[in-house]
N, C-alpha and C positions, 0 to 999 in steps of 0.2 A: 443548594443545588442538588438535585436528585441524581442518582447514578445514570438514569436514562438520559437526562439532559447532558450530562458529561459525555456519555457515549456518542450522542448525536453531534456535539460540538467537536469531538475528536475526529469523527468521520468527516465532517465538513472541512475541518482544518487540513486533514490529509488530502482530500480531493483538491482543495485550493492550492496546497503546496505542489502537488503533481502538475496542476495546470500552470502555475507560475514557473516551474522548472522548464516546462515545454515552451513557454513563451520567452523566457530569458535565454535558454540554451536550445537553439533549434536542433542541435544534434541529438538531444534527448528525445525530441519529437520524432526525428528520423529513426532513432533506435527503437522507439516504441512502435512506430509504424512497421518497421522491419520485423519486430518480434510478433506483432499481430498477424502479419502475413505468413510468417514462417513459424507458426506456433509449434509445429511438430519438432522443430529443432531447439526451441527455447522453452520447453516444458519445465526444465529444471529451474528457470527463473521464477516461474509461477510457484513451484514447490518451495523455493527459498523464501519468497514473499509470504506464502501461507504459514510457513514455520515461524518466520519472524513476527508476523501478526499474532499468531497463537502464543508465542513466548512473551510478547509484550503485554498481552492481556492476562495470561494465566500463570506465568512463572512467578514463584514466590508467594502466591496467594494461599492463605490458610484455608483448609477445608472446613466447611460449615457443618 
């Protein structure tokens, strides 16, 4: 399995988990909708998500 394939699988699984959470827990969908409408108030959530994604991919990786 190539790194590119692994990356695509990870992205697909992440999207599927987000969709599943919205379907299983309607309040998650309501919160996501509110966050999308009131983006100016929830910019910090985006910042936390970006930092989390960055750390999950690049933390602890050896420099080449």
